[in-house]
C-alpha positions as CSV (number, residue, x, y, z in Angstrom):
1,M,-8.7,7.9,15.1
2,S,-11.0,5.3,13.2
3,W,-12.0,1.9,14.1
4,V,-11.6,-1.3,12.0
5,T,-13.8,-4.6,12.7
6,V,-13.1,-7.5,10.4
7,R,-15.6,-10.4,10.4
8,L,-15.3,-13.8,8.9
9,S,-17.7,-16.0,8.4
10,P,-18.4,-19.8,6.3
11,E,-20.1,-19.0,3.1
12,G,-20.8,-22.3,1.0
13,K,-17.0,-23.6,0.6
14,G,-15.0,-20.2,1.2
15,T,-15.2,-17.8,3.9
16,R,-16.9,-14.1,3.5
17,L,-15.0,-11.3,5.1
18,T,-16.7,-8.2,5.9
19,L,-15.4,-5.0,6.9
20,E,-16.4,-2.2,8.9
21,H,-14.3,0.9,9.1
22,I,-15.8,3.6,11.1
23,V,-14.4,7.1,11.5
24,H,-15.7,9.9,14.2
25,S,-14.2,13.0,14.0
26,A,-15.0,16.5,13.0
27,D,-11.5,16.8,11.0
28,V,-13.3,14.4,8.6
29,E,-16.1,16.5,7.3
30,Q,-14.0,18.9,5.1
31,F,-12.2,15.7,4.0
32,W,-15.4,13.8,3.2
33,S,-17.4,16.9,1.4
34,Q,-14.6,16.6,-1.1
35,F,-13.7,13.2,-1.9
36,G,-16.8,11.0,-0.1
37,P,-16.8,7.4,0.4
38,G,-14.2,6.5,-2.3
39,A,-11.0,8.3,-0.7
40,T,-10.9,5.4,1.6
41,G,-12.7,2.9,-0.4
42,V,-10.3,3.0,-3.3
43,G,-7.7,2.2,-1.0
44,W,-9.7,-0.6,0.7
45,D,-10.4,-2.2,-2.4
46,L,-6.6,-1.8,-3.7
47,G,-5.7,-3.7,-0.3
48,F,-8.0,-6.4,-1.1
49,L,-6.7,-6.9,-4.4
50,G,-3.1,-7.4,-3.1
51,L,-4.9,-9.7,-0.1
52,G,-6.6,-11.7,-3.1
53,Q,-3.7,-11.8,-5.3
54,Y,-1.2,-13.1,-2.4
55,L,-4.4,-15.7,-1.3
56,E,-4.0,-16.9,-4.9
57,T,-0.4,-17.1,-5.3
58,G,1.1,-17.3,-1.9
59,R,3.6,-14.8,-3.3
60,D,4.4,-11.2,-2.0
61,V,4.7,-8.7,-4.9
62,A,7.5,-7.4,-4.8
63,A,7.5,-3.5,-4.3
64,E,9.2,-2.7,-7.9
65,A,6.3,-4.7,-9.6
66,A,4.1,-3.0,-7.0
67,A,5.3,0.6,-7.8
68,S,4.9,-0.3,-11.5
69,W,1.7,-1.5,-11.6
70,V,0.0,1.6,-9.7
71,A,1.6,3.5,-12.8
72,S,0.0,1.2,-15.3
73,D,-2.9,2.3,-17.3
74,E,-4.6,-0.8,-15.8
75,A,-4.4,0.0,-12.3
76,K,-5.5,3.7,-13.5
77,A,-8.4,2.1,-14.9
78,F,-9.1,0.1,-11.6
79,M,-9.0,3.0,-9.3
80,R,-11.6,4.9,-11.5
81,A,-14.3,1.9,-11.8
82,S,-13.4,1.7,-8.1
83,A,-13.9,5.1,-7.1
84,Q,-17.4,5.1,-9.7
85,A,-18.5,2.3,-7.8
86,W,-18.4,4.0,-4.6
87,A,-20.3,6.6,-5.9
88,D,-23.1,4.7,-7.1
89,A,-23.0,3.3,-3.7
90,H,-23.1,6.9,-2.1
91,V,-26.0,7.5,-4.3
92,A,-27.9,4.5,-3.4
93,G,-27.1,5.8,0.4
94,G,-28.9,8.9,-0.7
95,E,-26.4,11.3,-1.9
96,A,-27.2,13.5,-5.4
97,P,-25.7,11.5,-8.4
98,D,-23.8,15.0,-9.3
99,V,-22.6,15.6,-6.2
100,A,-21.4,11.4,-5.5
101,R,-20.0,11.6,-9.2
102,G,-18.2,14.9,-8.5
103,M,-16.7,13.4,-5.1
104,A,-15.7,10.3,-7.3
105,E,-13.9,12.4,-10.1
106,R,-11.8,13.6,-7.3
107,T,-11.0,10.8,-5.6
108,A,-10.1,9.3,-8.9
109,A,-8.0,11.9,-9.8
110,F,-6.1,11.7,-6.5
111,Y,-5.5,8.0,-6.7
112,T,-4.2,8.2,-10.7
113,G,-2.5,11.1,-10.5
114,G,-4.8,13.2,-13.0
């Protein structure tokens, strides 16, 4: 079980969306030690990418187009960059750089199939 809190607040001429995702479970320890914060972070980044595209266009993405994009070099580059950004945040939060990099590499491999 996990908890998600979403806050919307005015910012300039727009709105800031803040998401907090909390998991309290002993079962998470093994998963965390293997993948770190990018495991769910990359998924959230992909979700926000899709939300941004929807807000820009007002159109849903067809399932076939989404599946095709996920297999593309562009998508894989996005997922690798996202995993690395989560590793950078993890290091900024106190994790050893080599540990965070290893977690990011495993996370990117999971998402990209390689």
